[in-house]
Each structure stands twice: as structure tokens, then as C-alpha cells.
C-alpha positions as CSV (number, residue, x, y, z in Angstrom):
1,M,-16.8,5.2,3.0
2,I,-13.0,5.0,4.4
3,S,-11.1,8.5,4.1
4,L,-8.7,9.2,2.2
5,F,-6.4,10.1,5.4
6,D,-6.9,6.4,5.9
7,L,-6.1,4.8,2.5
8,F,-3.0,7.3,1.6
9,K,-0.8,7.1,4.3
10,I,2.7,8.0,4.3
11,G,5.3,5.1,5.7
12,I,8.4,3.8,4.6
13,G,9.2,0.3,2.5
14,P,8.8,-2.0,1.3
15,S,5.3,-3.4,2.7
16,S,2.6,-1.6,3.9
17,S,1.2,-4.9,5.7
18,H,4.1,-6.3,6.5
19,T,6.6,-3.2,7.4
20,V,4.0,-0.1,7.9
21,G,1.4,-2.3,9.7
22,P,3.3,-4.4,12.2
23,M,5.6,-0.8,13.0
24,R,2.2,0.7,13.8
25,A,0.9,-2.3,15.7
26,A,4.5,-2.5,17.8
27,H,4.2,1.6,18.8
28,R,0.7,0.5,19.6
29,F,1.5,-2.1,21.9
30,A,4.4,-0.2,23.5
31,E,2.6,2.9,24.1
32,E,-0.3,0.6,26.2
33,L,2.2,-1.4,27.8
34,P,1.2,0.1,32.0
35,P,4.5,2.4,32.7
36,N,5.0,1.2,36.0
37,S,4.6,-3.0,35.2
38,P,7.6,-4.9,35.9
39,V,8.8,-5.6,32.4
40,S,11.7,-7.8,32.3
41,R,11.2,-9.4,28.6
42,L,9.5,-8.7,25.5
43,V,9.1,-11.7,23.0
44,I,7.4,-10.8,19.4
45,T,5.9,-13.8,17.5
46,L,5.3,-13.4,13.6
47,Y,2.6,-15.6,12.2
48,G,1.8,-17.0,8.5
49,S,3.1,-14.7,6.1
50,L,4.6,-12.5,8.5
51,A,6.5,-14.9,9.4
52,L,7.5,-16.7,6.0
53,T,8.9,-13.2,4.6
54,A,9.8,-11.4,7.9
55,D,13.3,-10.8,6.4
56,G,12.7,-10.0,2.8
57,H,9.5,-7.5,3.4
58,G,11.5,-6.0,6.5
59,T,9.1,-7.2,9.5
60,S,11.5,-7.9,11.9
61,R,12.9,-4.0,11.8
62,A,9.5,-2.8,11.6
63,V,8.8,-4.2,14.9
64,L,12.2,-3.0,16.5
65,L,11.5,0.4,15.1
66,G,8.1,1.0,16.4
67,L,8.8,-0.9,19.7
68,T,11.1,2.1,20.0
69,G,8.8,4.7,19.6
70,E,8.8,5.4,15.7
71,T,6.1,5.3,13.3
72,P,5.4,5.2,9.8
73,E,4.9,8.5,9.0
74,T,8.0,10.4,11.0
75,V,10.4,7.9,10.8
76,D,13.5,8.9,9.2
77,P,14.6,6.0,6.6
78,H,18.3,6.9,7.0
79,A,18.0,6.6,10.4
80,A,16.3,3.8,10.8
81,Q,19.0,1.3,10.0
82,Q,21.1,2.7,12.9
83,I,18.4,2.4,15.4
84,I,18.3,-1.5,14.3
85,K,22.3,-1.6,14.6
86,T,22.3,-0.1,18.3
87,V,19.4,-3.1,19.5
88,T,20.9,-5.4,18.0
89,K,24.5,-4.9,19.0
90,K,23.5,-3.6,23.3
91,N,20.5,-6.7,22.8
92,Q,19.2,-3.9,24.7
93,L,15.7,-2.4,23.6
94,T,14.3,1.4,24.8
95,L,10.6,1.6,25.1
96,P,9.0,4.4,25.6
97,H,8.7,3.7,29.2
98,H,10.7,1.2,29.9
99,S,14.3,-0.2,29.0
100,I,14.9,-4.2,28.6
101,A,17.4,-6.6,27.5
102,F,16.8,-8.3,24.1
103,N,18.0,-10.7,22.2
104,L,16.9,-10.7,18.4
105,E,17.7,-14.6,17.9
106,T,15.2,-15.5,21.1
107,D,12.6,-12.6,22.0
108,L,11.5,-12.6,18.3
109,I,10.1,-15.8,17.1
110,L,9.2,-16.6,13.2
111,D,6.1,-18.9,13.5
112,T,5.4,-20.7,10.3
113,S,3.8,-23.8,11.7
114,V,0.7,-22.1,12.8
115,T,-2.0,-20.8,10.7
116,P,-3.5,-17.6,12.5
117,P,-7.2,-18.4,12.8
118,V,-8.3,-14.7,11.4
119,H,-6.1,-13.3,9.3
120,P,-2.6,-14.6,7.5
121,N,-0.7,-11.5,8.7
122,T,-0.9,-11.8,12.9
123,L,1.5,-11.0,15.2
124,Q,1.6,-11.2,18.8
125,F,3.1,-9.1,21.7
126,E,3.9,-10.6,25.2
127,A,5.4,-8.9,28.1
128,L,7.0,-10.9,30.6
129,D,8.4,-10.1,34.1
130,S,11.5,-11.8,35.5
131,N,10.1,-14.9,36.2
132,N,8.6,-15.0,33.2
133,N,5.2,-14.6,34.2
134,S,2.9,-13.1,31.6
135,L,2.1,-9.4,32.3
136,F,0.4,-7.8,29.2
137,K,-0.2,-9.7,25.8
138,Q,-1.9,-8.5,22.8
139,R,-2.5,-9.8,19.4
140,Y,-2.8,-7.6,16.0
141,C,-3.7,-8.3,12.3
142,S,-2.3,-6.0,9.6
143,V,-5.2,-6.2,7.3
144,G,-3.6,-4.6,4.4
145,G,-2.5,-1.2,3.4
146,G,-1.2,-0.4,6.7
147,F,-4.3,-1.2,8.5
148,I,-4.0,-2.9,11.8
149,T,-6.6,-4.2,14.1
150,P,-6.9,-6.5,17.6
151,E,-7.5,-9.8,16.7
152,E,-10.6,-10.2,18.2
153,T,-11.7,-7.5,16.0
154,A,-10.6,-8.0,12.7
155,Q,-13.4,-9.9,11.5
156,T,-16.0,-7.4,13.3
157,T,-14.4,-4.1,12.3
158,S,-16.3,-2.0,10.1
159,Y,-14.2,1.4,8.3
160,T,-16.8,4.1,8.4
161,L,-16.5,8.0,8.2
162,P,-19.1,9.1,11.0
163,D,-21.5,11.7,10.0
164,G,-20.7,11.8,6.4
165,P,-23.6,13.2,4.5
166,F,-23.1,10.8,1.4
167,E,-22.8,7.4,2.7
168,F,-22.3,4.8,0.3
169,Q,-20.5,0.9,0.3
170,S,-21.0,0.4,-3.1
171,S,-20.4,2.4,-6.3
172,Q,-24.5,1.8,-7.1
173,E,-24.9,3.8,-4.4
174,L,-22.2,6.0,-4.9
175,L,-23.7,6.9,-8.5
176,H,-26.7,7.5,-6.9
177,H,-25.3,10.5,-5.1
178,V,-24.0,11.8,-8.0
179,R,-27.0,11.5,-10.0
180,E,-29.5,12.9,-7.1
181,N,-27.1,15.6,-5.8
182,N,-25.8,16.6,-9.4
183,M,-22.3,15.8,-7.9
184,T,-18.7,14.6,-9.0
185,I,-17.5,11.6,-7.4
186,A,-14.6,14.0,-5.8
187,E,-17.1,16.2,-4.6
188,I,-19.0,13.6,-2.7
189,V,-16.0,12.4,-1.1
190,M,-14.8,15.7,-0.2
191,A,-18.4,16.3,1.5
192,N,-17.9,13.4,3.3
193,E,-14.3,14.2,4.8
194,C,-15.2,17.8,5.4
195,A,-17.9,16.2,7.8
196,L,-14.5,15.4,9.9
197,R,-12.1,18.4,9.3
198,S,-12.0,21.7,7.7
199,R,-11.8,21.8,3.8
200,Q,-8.3,23.3,4.4
201,E,-6.8,20.8,6.4
202,V,-8.3,18.1,3.4
203,E,-6.9,20.1,0.4
204,T,-3.7,20.8,2.4
205,Y,-3.2,16.9,2.7
206,L,-4.2,15.9,-1.0
207,D,-1.6,18.6,-1.9
208,H,1.0,16.6,0.8
209,I,0.5,13.4,-0.6
210,D,0.8,14.5,-4.1
211,H,4.6,16.2,-3.2
212,V,5.4,13.0,-1.8
213,M,4.2,11.0,-4.7
214,M,6.4,12.9,-6.9
215,S,9.3,13.8,-4.6
216,C,9.3,9.6,-4.5
217,V,9.2,10.1,-8.1
218,E,12.2,12.3,-8.2
219,D,14.2,10.1,-6.0
220,G,13.7,7.3,-7.9
221,L,14.9,9.1,-11.0
222,H,18.7,9.4,-9.6
223,H,19.5,6.9,-7.4
224,T,21.6,4.0,-8.3
225,A,22.5,2.2,-5.7
226,P,21.3,-1.9,-5.8
227,L,18.3,-3.1,-3.8
228,P,19.0,-4.6,-0.4
229,G,18.3,-8.0,-0.3
230,R,20.7,-11.3,-1.1
231,L,19.0,-10.9,-4.8
232,N,21.5,-8.0,-5.6
233,V,18.5,-6.6,-7.8
234,K,20.5,-3.8,-9.9
235,R,18.1,-0.4,-10.3
236,R,16.8,0.6,-13.9
237,A,14.8,3.1,-13.3
238,A,17.6,6.0,-13.4
239,E,19.4,4.5,-16.6
240,L,16.1,4.4,-18.4
241,Y,15.4,8.1,-17.6
242,H,18.4,9.4,-19.2
243,K,17.9,7.3,-22.0
244,L,14.6,8.9,-22.0
245,E,15.7,12.3,-21.4
246,K,18.0,11.9,-24.5
247,D,15.7,10.7,-27.0
248,R,13.3,14.1,-26.3
249,G,15.0,16.0,-29.0
250,N,14.2,12.9,-31.6
251,N,12.0,14.1,-34.3
252,Q,10.8,11.3,-34.7
253,P,10.0,9.5,-31.4
254,S,8.6,6.3,-30.9
255,P,4.6,5.8,-30.8
256,H,4.7,3.8,-27.6
257,R,7.1,6.5,-25.7
258,V,5.2,7.8,-23.6
259,M,3.9,4.1,-22.4
260,S,8.0,4.0,-21.6
261,W,7.4,7.3,-19.3
262,I,4.9,5.8,-17.4
263,S,6.5,2.9,-16.9
264,L,9.8,4.7,-15.6
265,F,7.6,6.6,-13.0
266,A,6.3,3.7,-11.8
267,M,9.5,1.7,-11.2
268,A,11.1,4.5,-10.0
269,V,8.7,4.5,-6.8
270,N,8.7,1.3,-6.4
271,E,12.2,1.4,-6.7
272,E,12.7,3.2,-3.7
273,N,10.0,1.2,-1.9
274,A,12.2,-1.8,-2.3
275,A,15.1,0.1,-0.3
276,G,13.3,1.2,2.4
277,G,12.6,4.6,1.0
278,R,9.8,7.1,1.9
279,V,6.3,6.4,-0.1
280,V,2.6,6.9,0.3
281,T,0.9,3.8,0.5
282,A,-1.5,4.1,-2.2
283,P,-3.9,2.0,-1.4
284,T,-0.4,-0.2,-0.2
285,N,3.2,-0.1,-0.4
286,G,3.6,-3.3,-2.8
287,A,1.4,-1.5,-5.3
288,A,2.9,1.8,-4.3
289,G,4.2,3.0,-7.8
290,V,0.8,2.8,-9.8
291,I,-1.1,6.3,-8.6
292,P,1.5,8.8,-8.5
293,A,3.0,7.0,-12.1
294,V,-0.5,8.2,-13.5
295,L,-0.6,11.5,-11.5
296,R,3.1,11.7,-13.1
297,Y,1.7,11.3,-16.6
298,L,-1.3,13.6,-16.0
299,H,1.3,16.4,-14.7
300,D,3.6,15.8,-17.9
301,F,1.4,15.1,-21.1
302,C,-1.9,15.9,-20.2
303,P,-3.0,19.6,-20.7
304,E,-5.8,19.2,-18.1
305,N,-3.4,19.2,-15.4
306,S,-3.7,21.6,-12.6
307,R,-4.0,21.6,-8.9
308,D,-7.5,21.4,-9.1
309,T,-7.3,18.0,-11.0
310,R,-4.8,16.5,-9.5
311,R,-7.0,16.8,-5.9
312,T,-9.8,15.4,-8.0
313,F,-8.0,12.3,-9.0
314,L,-6.9,11.4,-5.3
315,L,-10.3,12.4,-3.9
316,T,-11.8,9.9,-6.7
317,A,-9.2,7.5,-6.5
318,A,-10.0,7.6,-2.5
319,A,-13.6,6.4,-3.2
320,I,-12.5,3.4,-5.6
321,G,-9.8,2.7,-3.2
322,G,-12.5,2.3,-0.1
323,L,-15.1,0.3,-2.0
324,F,-12.5,-2.6,-2.7
325,K,-11.5,-2.4,0.9
326,L,-15.2,-2.2,2.0
327,N,-16.0,-5.2,0.3
328,A,-13.2,-7.2,-0.6
329,S,-9.6,-6.8,0.4
330,I,-6.5,-4.7,-0.4
331,S,-4.1,-7.1,1.4
332,G,-1.8,-9.5,-0.9
333,A,-1.5,-12.2,2.1
334,E,-5.7,-12.7,2.0
335,V,-6.4,-12.2,-2.0
336,G,-3.1,-12.2,-3.9
337,C,-1.5,-8.8,-5.9
338,Q,-5.2,-8.6,-7.7
339,G,-5.7,-6.7,-4.2
340,E,-2.9,-4.6,-4.3
341,V,-1.8,-3.6,-8.0
342,G,-4.9,-3.9,-9.4
343,V,-7.2,-2.1,-6.7
344,A,-4.2,0.6,-7.6
345,S,-5.0,0.3,-11.2
346,S,-8.4,0.7,-10.9
347,M,-7.9,3.7,-8.5
348,A,-5.8,5.5,-10.9
349,A,-8.3,4.5,-14.0
350,G,-10.6,6.2,-11.9
351,G,-8.4,9.3,-10.9
352,L,-7.2,9.9,-14.2
353,T,-10.9,9.7,-15.9
354,A,-12.2,12.2,-13.4
355,A,-9.4,14.4,-13.8
356,L,-9.5,14.3,-17.7
357,G,-13.1,15.8,-17.2
358,G,-14.7,12.0,-17.5
359,E,-18.6,11.9,-16.1
360,A,-19.4,9.3,-13.0
361,V,-20.3,6.6,-15.4
362,H,-17.4,6.8,-17.4
363,I,-15.3,6.7,-13.9
364,E,-16.8,3.6,-12.7
365,N,-16.2,1.7,-16.5
366,A,-12.4,3.0,-15.8
367,A,-12.0,1.5,-12.8
368,E,-14.0,-1.5,-13.6
369,I,-11.8,-2.2,-16.8
370,A,-8.4,-2.0,-14.8
371,M,-9.3,-4.5,-12.1
372,E,-11.1,-6.8,-14.4
373,H,-8.0,-7.9,-16.4
374,H,-5.5,-7.9,-12.8
375,L,-8.3,-10.7,-11.6
376,G,-6.6,-13.6,-10.5
377,M,-3.3,-12.3,-9.9
378,T,-0.7,-13.8,-7.8
379,C,1.5,-12.9,-5.0
380,D,4.8,-14.5,-5.4
381,P,7.7,-12.4,-4.3
382,I,11.1,-13.8,-5.1
383,A,13.1,-14.7,-1.9
384,G,10.3,-12.7,0.2
385,L,11.5,-9.3,-1.5
386,V,9.3,-6.7,-2.7
387,Q,11.3,-6.5,-6.2
388,I,10.7,-8.9,-8.7
389,P,7.9,-9.2,-10.1
390,C,6.6,-6.4,-7.9
391,I,8.4,-3.3,-9.5
392,E,7.9,-4.2,-13.3
393,R,4.1,-5.1,-11.8
394,N,3.6,-1.6,-10.8
395,A,4.9,-0.5,-14.2
396,F,2.2,-2.8,-15.9
397,G,-0.4,-1.6,-13.6
398,A,0.0,2.3,-14.5
399,V,-0.5,1.7,-18.0
400,K,-3.4,-0.5,-17.5
401,A,-4.5,2.1,-15.8
402,V,-4.0,4.5,-18.3
403,N,-5.4,2.3,-21.2
404,A,-8.7,1.8,-18.8
405,T,-9.2,5.4,-19.3
406,S,-9.3,5.5,-22.5
407,L,-11.3,2.7,-23.6
408,A,-14.0,4.2,-21.2
409,M,-13.8,8.1,-22.2
410,H,-14.4,6.6,-25.8
411,G,-17.4,4.8,-24.7
412,N,-20.8,6.0,-23.6
413,G,-20.6,4.9,-20.1
414,T,-22.9,1.6,-20.5
415,H,-21.1,-1.6,-20.1
416,Y,-21.9,-5.6,-19.3
417,V,-19.6,-5.7,-15.6
418,S,-20.0,-3.6,-13.2
419,L,-17.5,-2.4,-10.4
420,D,-19.9,-3.9,-7.8
421,H,-19.2,-7.2,-9.7
422,V,-15.5,-7.0,-10.4
423,I,-15.4,-6.0,-6.4
424,R,-17.3,-9.2,-5.6
425,T,-15.5,-11.4,-8.1
426,M,-12.6,-10.3,-7.1
427,A,-13.1,-11.3,-3.5
428,E,-14.2,-14.8,-4.3
429,T,-11.6,-15.1,-6.4
430,G,-9.2,-14.4,-3.7
431,R,-10.8,-16.5,-1.0
432,D,-10.4,-19.6,-3.6
433,M,-6.7,-18.9,-4.3
434,N,-4.1,-21.4,-3.2
435,H,-2.1,-19.7,0.1
436,R,0.9,-20.3,-1.7
437,Y,0.5,-17.5,-3.9
438,K,-0.5,-15.0,-1.5
439,E,2.6,-13.3,-0.2
440,T,3.9,-16.4,1.3
441,S,6.7,-16.8,-1.4
442,L,5.8,-20.4,-1.4
443,G,4.7,-20.7,-4.7
444,G,4.8,-19.3,-8.6
445,L,7.7,-17.3,-9.5
446,A,9.3,-17.5,-5.6
447,V,9.6,-21.3,-6.1
448,N,10.7,-21.4,-9.7
449,V,13.0,-19.0,-10.4
450,P,16.5,-20.0,-8.5
451,E,17.8,-17.1,-6.3
452,C,21.1,-16.2,-7.6
């Protein structure tokens, strides 16, 4: 299985595959560059989806930050812009072991004509000497959720948790472990995580993820500045928050008011993500609002809420997210938004069901229901910005997750379509989907809605 430490990564917006992944790739390349090599110039080439949406997804900015030594986990979002301004103003790039001239116009190439052979999110770094001889070159694939891998291993890399006592690569295997060992899904995941690190370290990380998610919700509820980019999108979360707060004293509230709160929480997070703020990839940045919204719903509206149930939520969600990552994809550039918001909704549904006391069969059912009704969802961001329809789409993903939990827990756990069936179907649907609808902004809303 894939570790929750990999699935839930702290980074900055707006995209895990287009911002977090490229930043990590750039940082790795800079660190691997031999300290004494006579580097005079560095050329970065973005291919495929990365090139097509580089500006809207902040890829160019992310690459420069990574090369200067910043990482998604530690970079200060407020200081990041100043770092970029310094690089572009001075035409100089300060690497960990080198300081070189750098011209953004000529040294960062957006190649939209070449189709990458392995993965649509591919980028290349090449260090040259003063005679333009190549000194060191590496190509990376940003495969979704902030995961990166060298291009030569992108098709063969396996994501495993070494020496885990309960190995599983399908929901059927996971449910088998639950039955045979009389354990919950959360307990299975915790046991596997503790094969690598102490229980205290795992619990501390879970609590930290919870804290960062809730802090992001709070920030989004109060920030009002328009979102960056040429669409000039106005934030809506703060205004909706004030309206809902004002309605709290209403003796006859709307029956669907709780849905408005769930939508609000999700939109608050994704407005922060769109603004380049601190978020948790859950499992991606484009879908970063779904799990925090459902977790906040548990916190504010459910009597079952406690530190332990929130940990159970996240552990269970990680098991489900790992199954999608292993057997399909969480990359919008590979399978469309079904792999981002759809997977997040499935993870949130399973997590909430576990937190509310559902059995493993109910958890698997809830996760299946949530994904089944995201199948075929395209990724077509207008102007290449993670704003429209991404922000509202997170709200719907969160509401669907809660609805899936309700349907599953009112049943007896038996159902025709298994989670494994729906994961396989999602992967096949993604392969069949036209590339224009996979995070390229070449189809759908991205071309049918005027940018005005």
C-alpha cells in the first residue's frame, strides 16, 4: 500500500501535479547537480499538459522555486513571489551550489508540440557549460498528487510500504485482512505505517494534517482578495460564511443548510489553493477541498467527532486513496477530474463512514458509491487556472461524499458494484478519454466559455 505520508503531503497551490511535483523535481535536480561542475546555463523544458497550462497552474514559478532550494512542504507562500521577482529582475538563478545567469524567456521552454512518450506531465532539466555542452540532464514525470519519478522508471515504479504486515493491492484483499484479523481498516493501515515509524510519529502526523486542513478552511473563510489570473475571479467563501453565520439564529433554518456549510468549507480551501496558499494534497491540490470539508463537517455537525475519529477518518481515507493510486491514477492529466475530485470524494466517503462507526463493508460501499457517480468527469479548467470549474467541483465532491456515506450506512453492505470494479472502470475510462479533456484546457468549458 501507499503510505499516508505520501498521499497527504503539505504543499502550496494551485496544483499538485503542476506545482508541487515540478517544484520537487526541480529541487531534486538542483541537489543532484555535481557541486564542482562548470555550469554556465540551465535550460528547463516543460512538455504536454505542463506546457499547456504552465502559467495558470504556476508551473514556471514552481520550477524556479525548486531550483533555488525551496520545497513545497516548507516554502513560505508569501515569500515565494518575492523570490520569483528577484530571479526575473536580476536574470540570475541561485542554485544550492551554483549561481548562474538565467533568462526566463529563453531558458524556460514551453514545448506544446511534442507529446511526451511516457506521461503527459513531463519536464526536462539540462545543465550546460559556457560552450553549451551538456553536463547533466534529467527528465521527470509528475504523475499526480505531487508524486514524481524519473521518466525512465515512470512505467515500472511500484509504490510499496516495505515490510508491512498487511499487504493489499485491492479492496478485496483489504477486506480479507479485516475479516481474518478482526481489525478495522484504520487499524490495518496504522499497523502498516508502524512498520516504518513509531505510532507516536504516525499520530503526530495525522494530527498535523488535520490541523493544516482546518487552518486552510479558516483562512479561506476570511480572505477576500480576488484570485490571481486573468479571469479576475471573485472569492465567494467569505461572503457565504457571513450569510450562514447570520442565519444561525434562525428558528426555522432551511433543511438543506448543512449542505451549504459543506460546500462552503470545500470552496474555502480551494480558493486558498487557487491563490497559491498552504494546502494538503488530498490526494491532489485540485481536489484539496473535499476531504477537509467532510472532516470539518464531522467536527462541527457530528456527535461522533473526536481526535480519535478524525484519525480514523484519515487512516481509512488513505487506504482508499492508495488503492486508486496503485490501480488507476490520481492525475487529472492522465484520467481527467474523476482521478482528482472523484478519488477525493471516494476517500472522504470511506473516511466519514469509518468515523461514524460504519463497518468495513459499509466503508467499501460508500467509497464505491462516491466514485461511481464521478466516472467520466473531465478536467477542463478555463484559462488553465485551477478555479473554474474546480472550486465548485470540490463542493459537489464533498456533498456527494456525505450522501454516499448516508446511503451506505442505511444499507447492509451488500451491493452489485465493488470498489475494485469502479477503480478498474475509472482507469479504463481515463485511458479512453480524449486528451483535450485531461488538464490541457483544450476542450470543454475551457474553449466554450469566453475568457472575460
